[in-house]
All heavy atoms as an XYZ file, in Angstrom:
554
protein
N      22.354     -2.053     -0.171
C      21.357     -2.937     -0.645
C      21.852     -3.778     -1.792
O      22.466     -3.319     -2.807
C      20.200     -2.093     -1.170
C      19.150     -2.827     -1.741
S      17.570     -1.870     -2.097
C      17.978     -1.193     -3.679
N      21.530     -5.142     -1.788
C      22.039     -6.037     -2.729
C      21.123     -5.912     -4.031
O      19.895     -5.561     -3.950
C      21.974     -7.407     -2.239
N      21.771     -5.977     -5.232
C      21.066     -5.962     -6.461
C      20.515     -7.449     -6.734
O      21.275     -8.356     -6.512
C      21.976     -5.642     -7.624
O      22.579     -4.377     -7.220
C      21.219     -5.441     -9.013
N      19.312     -7.628     -7.167
C      18.818     -8.906     -7.458
C      19.529     -9.618     -8.526
O      20.057     -8.937     -9.457
C      17.321     -8.743     -7.829
C      17.073     -7.246     -8.042
C      18.386     -6.564     -7.386
N      19.713    -10.940     -8.425
C      20.342    -11.713     -9.475
C      19.720    -11.654    -10.841
O      20.270    -11.961    -11.817
C      20.575    -13.102     -9.021
C      21.663    -13.246     -7.897
C      21.806    -14.649     -7.556
C      22.883    -14.690     -6.327
N      23.186    -16.018     -6.005
N      18.362    -11.280    -10.854
C      17.638    -11.204    -12.080
C      17.918     -9.826    -12.912
O      17.550     -9.764    -14.085
C      16.108    -11.276    -11.922
O      15.685    -10.254    -11.086
N      18.595     -8.942    -12.204
C      19.029     -7.633    -12.843
C      20.038     -7.968    -13.897
O      20.801     -8.705    -13.847
C      19.552     -6.654    -11.762
N      19.940     -7.027    -15.001
C      20.868     -7.305    -16.117
C      22.308     -7.186    -15.525
O      22.630     -6.372    -14.576
C      20.637     -6.079    -16.991
C      19.203     -5.748    -16.764
C      18.934     -6.029    -15.330
N      23.324     -7.811    -16.245
C      24.701     -7.852    -15.800
C      25.250     -6.448    -15.561
O      25.960     -6.093    -14.662
C      25.513     -8.635    -16.665
C      27.073     -8.826    -16.379
C      27.217     -9.511    -15.047
C      27.780     -9.494    -17.497
N      25.014     -5.513    -16.551
C      25.503     -4.234    -16.451
C      25.120     -3.450    -15.146
O      25.975     -2.751    -14.518
C      25.206     -3.361    -17.704
N      23.939     -3.675    -14.763
C      23.474     -3.091    -13.447
C      24.074     -3.728    -12.298
O      24.418     -3.083    -11.347
C      21.831     -3.128    -13.434
C      21.363     -2.244    -14.504
C      21.443     -2.767    -12.039
C      19.873     -2.310    -14.604
N      24.272     -5.081    -12.315
C      24.866     -5.779    -11.151
C      26.262     -5.311    -11.014
O      26.731     -5.188     -9.945
C      24.777     -7.278    -11.389
C      23.406     -7.841    -11.254
C      23.408     -9.249    -11.160
N      24.161     -9.854    -12.171
C      23.596    -10.713    -13.136
N      22.388    -11.005    -13.077
N      24.488    -11.229    -13.960
N      26.973     -5.048    -12.171
C      28.346     -4.678    -12.011
C      28.590     -3.233    -11.679
O      29.673     -2.911    -11.442
C      29.145     -5.036    -13.335
C      29.184     -6.492    -13.554
C      29.865     -6.766    -14.935
O      29.842     -5.948    -15.870
N      30.344     -7.969    -15.018
N      27.503     -2.436    -11.808
C      27.698     -0.988    -11.422
C      27.900     -0.703    -10.056
O      27.031     -0.976     -9.156
C      26.411     -0.281    -11.982
C      26.429      1.291    -12.011
C      27.533      1.742    -12.903
C      25.110      1.686    -12.412
N      29.000     -0.229     -9.623
C      29.353      0.016     -8.291
C      28.885      1.348     -7.761
O      28.533      1.553     -6.635
C      30.941     -0.059     -8.199
C      31.557     -1.401     -8.582
C      31.065     -2.465     -7.679
C      31.763     -3.754     -8.141
N      31.094     -4.938     -7.761
N      28.842      2.307     -8.698
C      28.436      3.715     -8.365
C      27.385      4.214     -9.171
O      27.596      4.903    -10.138
C      29.699      4.656     -8.351
C      30.875      4.274     -7.609
C      30.991      5.008     -6.219
N      30.567      6.395     -6.217
C      31.286      7.438     -6.303
N      32.633      7.326     -6.420
N      30.772      8.627     -6.149
N      26.132      3.887     -8.856
C      25.018      4.335     -9.770
C      24.912      5.779     -9.880
O      24.375      6.298    -10.798
C      23.855      3.755     -9.116
C      24.132      3.275     -7.797
C      25.648      3.185     -7.751
N      25.518      6.592     -8.894
C      25.309      8.055     -8.894
C      26.225      8.537    -10.113
O      26.054      9.650    -10.646
C      25.804      8.723     -7.571
C      27.297      8.287     -7.235
O      27.517      7.108     -7.319
O      28.028      9.128     -6.801
N      27.257      7.745    -10.548
C      28.168      8.184    -11.679
C      27.368      8.176    -13.001
O      27.755      8.787    -13.995
C      29.343      7.385    -11.748
C      30.342      7.584    -10.571
C      31.587      6.571    -10.818
C      30.767      8.995    -10.477
N      26.288      7.351    -13.012
C      25.559      7.174    -14.335
C      25.069      8.605    -14.747
O      25.167      8.934    -15.902
C      24.536      6.095    -14.144
C      23.608      6.226    -15.493
C      25.017      4.702    -14.035
N      24.399      9.286    -13.916
C      23.794     10.578    -14.170
C      25.000     11.654    -14.627
O      24.613     12.527    -15.276
C      23.013     11.107    -12.958
N      26.141     11.427    -14.185
C      27.241     12.424    -14.526
C      27.658     12.008    -15.918
O      28.179     12.907    -16.521
C      28.369     12.198    -13.494
C      27.922     12.716    -12.192
C      29.049     12.644    -11.129
O      30.171     12.041    -11.414
N      28.716     12.833     -9.863
N      27.730     10.814    -16.372
C      28.114     10.480    -17.578
C      27.201     10.604    -18.828
O      27.578     10.959    -19.882
C      28.656      8.946    -17.510
C      29.763      8.662    -16.745
C      31.055      9.405    -16.999
O      31.309      9.406    -18.197
O      31.815      9.744    -16.099
N      25.875     10.354    -18.536
C      24.996     10.402    -19.564
C      24.212     11.806    -19.474
O      23.841     12.228    -18.438
C      23.840      9.265    -19.325
C      24.526      8.008    -19.454
C      22.735      9.404    -20.279
C      23.637      6.724    -19.102
N      24.185     12.483    -20.549
C      23.698     13.735    -20.704
C      22.205     13.797    -20.949
O      21.441     14.671    -20.501
C      24.486     14.682    -21.665
C      25.979     14.681    -21.443
C      26.188     15.368    -20.051
C      27.738     15.427    -19.885
N      28.026     15.498    -18.391
N      21.756     12.892    -21.801
C      20.310     12.806    -22.147
C      19.940     11.397    -22.747
O      20.897     10.774    -23.194
C      19.925     13.891    -23.173
C      20.572     13.886    -24.507
C      20.159     14.973    -25.436
N      20.887     14.831    -26.573
C      20.476     15.289    -27.758
N      19.455     16.160    -27.621
N      21.220     15.110    -28.969
N      18.707     11.069    -22.820
C      18.162      9.861    -23.441
C      17.317     10.177    -24.570
O      16.343     11.008    -24.380
C      17.503      8.926    -22.307
C      18.365      8.535    -21.132
C      17.361      7.799    -20.110
C      19.360      7.594    -21.550
N      17.472      9.494    -25.645
C      16.612      9.536    -26.788
C      16.228      8.186    -27.198
O      17.019      7.263    -27.303
C      17.172     10.230    -28.025
C      17.666     11.630    -27.538
C      16.304     10.289    -29.198
C      18.527     12.411    -28.590
N      14.875      7.885    -27.368
C      14.457      6.592    -27.698
C      13.157      6.614    -28.396
O      12.603      7.736    -28.535
C      14.260      5.665    -26.353
O      14.142      4.295    -26.737
C      13.161      6.229    -25.550
N      12.669      5.466    -28.975
C      11.331      5.298    -29.540
C      10.644      4.168    -28.718
O      11.215      3.384    -28.096
C      11.524      4.930    -30.995
C      12.303      3.730    -31.260
C      11.498      2.350    -31.216
O      10.207      2.421    -31.321
O      12.064      1.422    -30.943
N       9.416      4.239    -28.749
C       8.506      3.355    -28.093
C       7.240      2.943    -28.932
O       6.829      3.773    -29.779
C       8.093      3.867    -26.741
O       7.484      2.806    -26.009
C       7.223      5.142    -26.826
N       6.863      1.791    -28.933
C       5.711      1.335    -29.700
C       4.395      1.710    -28.886
O       3.837      2.709    -29.074
N       4.073      0.723    -28.012
C       2.861      1.027    -27.140
C       3.028      1.951    -25.963
O       2.027      2.277    -25.323
C       2.340     -0.400    -26.765
N       4.229      2.155    -25.728
C       4.529      3.147    -24.646
C       5.157      2.641    -23.303
O       5.542      3.366    -22.411
N       5.248      1.297    -23.158
C       5.759      0.753    -21.912
C       7.262      1.203    -21.684
O       7.637      1.593    -20.609
C       5.791     -0.832    -21.911
C       4.364     -1.306    -21.849
C       3.923     -1.807    -23.289
O       4.369     -1.192    -24.299
N       3.064     -2.821    -23.418
N       7.990      1.040    -22.719
C       9.494      1.399    -22.759
C       9.605      2.941    -22.466
O      10.290      3.367    -21.654
C      10.156      0.876    -23.978
C      11.603      1.350    -24.125
C      12.116      2.289    -24.870
C      12.693      0.887    -23.403
N      13.526      2.458    -24.739
C      13.865      1.539    -23.859
C      12.855     -0.093    -22.457
C      15.036      1.204    -23.273
C      14.055     -0.376    -21.864
C      15.267      0.240    -22.372
N       8.804      3.719    -23.250
C       9.026      5.118    -23.024
C       8.509      5.666    -21.814
O       9.140      6.494    -21.159
N       7.403      5.057    -21.216
C       6.938      5.422    -19.844
C       8.074      5.085    -18.889
O       8.240      5.913    -17.898
C       5.668      4.692    -19.470
O       4.763      4.951    -20.392
N       8.644      3.987    -18.890
C       9.715      3.590    -17.959
C      10.842      4.547    -18.081
O      11.445      4.986    -17.125
C      10.281      2.200    -18.233
O       9.078      1.294    -18.024
N      11.372      4.730    -19.290
C      12.384      5.741    -19.443
C      12.081      7.253    -19.001
O      12.900      7.879    -18.348
C      13.024      5.745    -20.857
C      13.890      4.549    -21.196
C      14.441      4.632    -22.593
C      15.052      4.330    -20.191
N      10.854      7.677    -19.286
C      10.473      8.914    -18.778
C      10.552      8.997    -17.309
O      11.053     10.030    -16.667
C       9.090      9.158    -19.339
N      10.126      7.939    -16.620
C      10.153      7.966    -15.149
C      11.564      7.860    -14.688
O      11.948      8.677    -13.663
C       9.321      6.599    -14.694
C       9.333      6.624    -13.204
C       8.522      7.431    -12.367
C      10.228      5.706    -12.601
C       8.536      7.288    -11.063
C      10.171      5.467    -11.133
C       9.346      6.332    -10.415
N      12.434      7.036    -15.300
C      13.859      6.948    -14.844
C      14.569      8.394    -15.141
O      15.303      8.720    -14.309
C      14.537      5.942    -15.703
N      14.299      9.016    -16.242
C      14.808     10.291    -16.455
C      14.451     11.296    -15.380
O      15.272     12.207    -14.923
N      13.133     11.262    -14.938
C      12.701     12.059    -13.912
C      13.465     11.943    -12.676
O      13.828     12.734    -11.961
C      11.101     11.949    -13.786
C      10.458     13.011    -13.232
C      10.520     14.292    -13.882
O      10.940     14.657    -14.893
N      10.095     15.266    -13.134
N      13.685     10.595    -12.281
C      14.281     10.232    -11.115
C      15.818     10.751    -11.067
O      16.305     11.040    -10.014
C      14.220      8.664    -10.842
S      12.642      8.150    -10.531
N      16.491     10.591    -12.148
C      17.939     10.869    -12.216
C      18.116     12.416    -12.805
O      19.294     12.704    -12.962
C      18.598      9.860    -13.152
C      18.770      8.643    -12.519
C      17.983      7.496    -12.850
C      19.813      8.409    -11.586
C      18.121      6.273    -12.220
C      19.954      7.139    -11.090
C      19.149      6.099    -11.316
N      16.998     12.946    -13.187
C      17.117     14.407    -13.597
C      17.817     14.484    -15.008
O      18.589     15.475    -15.282
N      17.447     13.592    -15.793
C      18.055     13.515    -17.278
C      16.952     13.892    -18.259
O      15.822     13.473    -18.010
C      18.487     12.134    -17.515
C      19.715     11.534    -16.905
C      19.864     10.053    -17.202
C      20.964     12.346    -17.277
N      17.255     14.652    -19.181
C      16.172     14.968    -20.133
C      16.071     13.862    -21.076
O      17.007     13.087    -21.448
C      16.751     16.128    -20.984
C      18.271     16.124    -20.695
C      18.486     15.475    -19.358
N      14.785     13.480    -21.382
C      14.407     12.373    -22.245
C      13.557     12.689    -23.310
O      12.636     13.513    -23.151
C      13.715     11.242    -21.377
C      13.254      9.998    -22.144
C      14.511     10.786    -20.059
N      13.908     12.276    -24.530
C      13.166     12.537    -25.728
C      12.739     11.290    -26.241
O      13.389     10.335    -26.491
C      14.067     13.177    -26.823
C      13.296     13.777    -27.923
C      14.257     14.526    -28.886
O      15.186     15.201    -28.360
O      13.968     14.552    -30.033
N      11.351     11.078    -26.397
C      10.717      9.818    -26.721
C       9.908      9.997    -27.939
O       9.085     11.008    -28.121
C       9.880      9.268    -25.591
C      10.700      9.092    -24.365
C       9.199      7.921    -25.971
C       9.872      8.856    -23.071
N      10.143      9.124    -28.873
C       9.239      9.112    -30.188
C       8.260      7.941    -30.040
O       8.784      6.759    -29.779
C      10.117      8.974    -31.360
C      11.119     10.157    -31.579
C      12.271     10.244    -31.173
C      10.555     11.306    -32.386
C      13.066     11.301    -31.186
C      11.418     12.385    -32.497
C      12.642     12.371    -31.937
O      13.485     13.554    -31.987
N       6.977      8.125    -30.174
C       5.964      7.122    -30.060
C       5.288      6.795    -31.382
O       4.977      7.847    -32.076
C       5.030      7.651    -28.923
C       4.013      6.469    -28.539
S       3.121      7.097    -27.029
C       2.224      5.666    -26.547
N       4.818      5.634    -31.545
C       4.179      5.207    -32.780
C       2.802      6.044    -32.815
O       2.224      6.092    -31.711
C       3.913      3.710    -32.731
C       2.996      3.332    -33.926
C       5.199      2.890    -32.792
N       2.484      6.578    -33.948
C       1.301      7.513    -34.037
C       0.017      6.862    -33.642
O      -0.783      7.395    -32.859
C       1.084      7.946    -35.446
C       0.048      8.894    -35.645
C       0.005      9.446    -37.112
C      -1.064     10.533    -37.302
N      -0.963     11.066    -38.676
N      -0.129      5.571    -33.945
C      -1.389      4.838    -33.519
C      -1.518      4.737    -32.053
O      -2.522      5.093    -31.459
C      -1.529      3.473    -34.223
C      -2.649      2.590    -33.586
C      -1.685      3.622    -35.681
N      -0.370      4.282    -31.392
C      -0.425      4.227    -29.896
C      -0.497      5.581    -29.297
O      -1.063      5.720    -28.164
C       0.865      3.453    -29.484
O       0.838      2.176    -29.932
N      -0.027      6.652    -30.012
C      -0.085      7.951    -29.390
C      -1.468      8.398    -29.151
O      -1.832      8.963    -28.136
C       0.659      8.946    -30.233
C       0.754     10.367    -29.870
C       1.710     10.714    -29.044
C      -0.219     11.271    -30.190
C       1.939     11.927    -28.518
C      -0.085     12.611    -29.643
C       1.035     12.959    -28.842
O       1.173     14.234    -28.369
N      -2.398      8.001    -29.979
C      -3.811      8.312    -29.859
C      -4.547      7.299    -28.974
O      -5.424      7.687    -28.327
N      -4.122      6.008    -28.985
C      -4.823      5.067    -28.232
C      -4.478      4.970    -26.694
O      -5.021      4.368    -25.883
C      -4.588      3.714    -28.906
C      -5.226      3.531    -30.131
C      -4.907      2.125    -30.800
O      -3.978      1.434    -30.310
N      -5.633      1.789    -31.807
N      -3.237      5.489    -26.408
C      -2.803      5.373    -25.031
C      -2.481      6.684    -24.405
O      -1.418      7.187    -24.139
C      -1.295      4.610    -25.027
C      -1.349      3.310    -25.855
C      -1.948      2.163    -25.129
C      -1.678      0.832    -25.657
N      -2.350      0.501    -26.933
N      -3.627      7.515    -23.985
C      -3.520      8.803    -23.655
C      -2.690      8.881    -22.159
O      -2.087      9.897    -21.838
C      -4.831      9.345    -23.588
C      -5.764      8.117    -23.481
C      -5.085      7.024    -24.248
N      -3.017      7.947    -21.296
C      -2.315      8.025    -20.083
C      -0.761      7.706    -20.063
O      -0.110      8.423    -19.341
C      -2.976      6.907    -19.133
C      -4.404      7.215    -18.843
C      -5.410      6.383    -19.251
C      -4.869      8.431    -18.175
C      -6.824      6.777    -19.145
C      -6.196      8.716    -17.959
C      -7.071      7.802    -18.456
O      -8.395      8.091    -18.268
N      -0.403      6.755    -20.907
C       1.114      6.668    -21.186
C       1.697      7.929    -21.768
O       2.807      8.369    -21.416
C       1.288      5.383    -22.020
C       1.138      4.162    -21.340
C       1.453      2.962    -22.218
N       0.889      1.868    -21.470
C       0.744      0.523    -22.133
N       0.944      0.509    -23.416
N       0.279     -0.499    -21.440
N       0.951      8.450    -22.629
C       1.425      9.637    -23.390
C       1.544     10.875    -22.320
O       2.576     11.601    -22.352
C       0.440     10.035    -24.503
C       0.934     11.338    -25.283
C      -0.108     11.672    -26.365
N      -1.321     12.249    -25.719
C      -2.478     11.909    -26.099
N      -2.775     11.064    -27.017
N      -3.563     12.512    -25.430
N       0.582     11.066    -21.535
C       0.639     12.062    -20.419
C       1.787     11.825    -19.515
O       2.495     12.765    -19.049
C      -0.606     12.066    -19.682
C      -1.840     12.615    -20.457
C      -3.102     12.553    -19.611
C      -1.536     14.151    -20.658
N       2.116     10.527    -19.141
C       3.259     10.222    -18.298
C       4.452     10.653    -18.912
O       5.391     11.178    -18.292
C       3.299      8.708    -17.915
C       4.311      8.307    -16.947
S       4.150      6.630    -16.597
C       5.612      6.397    -15.597
N       4.677     10.398    -20.233
C       5.920     10.690    -20.961
C       6.037     12.280    -21.160
O       7.229     12.725    -21.268
C       5.840      9.910    -22.326
C       6.242      8.511    -22.069
S       6.365      7.524    -23.715
C       4.674      7.141    -24.022
N       4.958     12.906    -21.218
C       5.101     14.397    -21.438
C       5.476     14.971    -20.072
O       6.073     15.999    -19.981
C       3.695     14.981    -21.796
C       3.325     14.672    -23.142
C       1.952     15.118    -23.647
O       1.124     15.277    -22.762
N       1.772     15.033    -24.857
């Protein structure tokens, strides 16, 4: 499957995506409103990587569905 030209250069150059999960042991990030954190939580689930996400307190209370997805 071809990688779209709109994908970041690092992803387009990656020849063996299965090696990424072998090299990276865990992901730790912060998120504001939760879009980034939700995406990484989903990616971590797909690749079997533990993900630790810190979310802004106000958004933590205002965005319960994103919070649940990240949990």
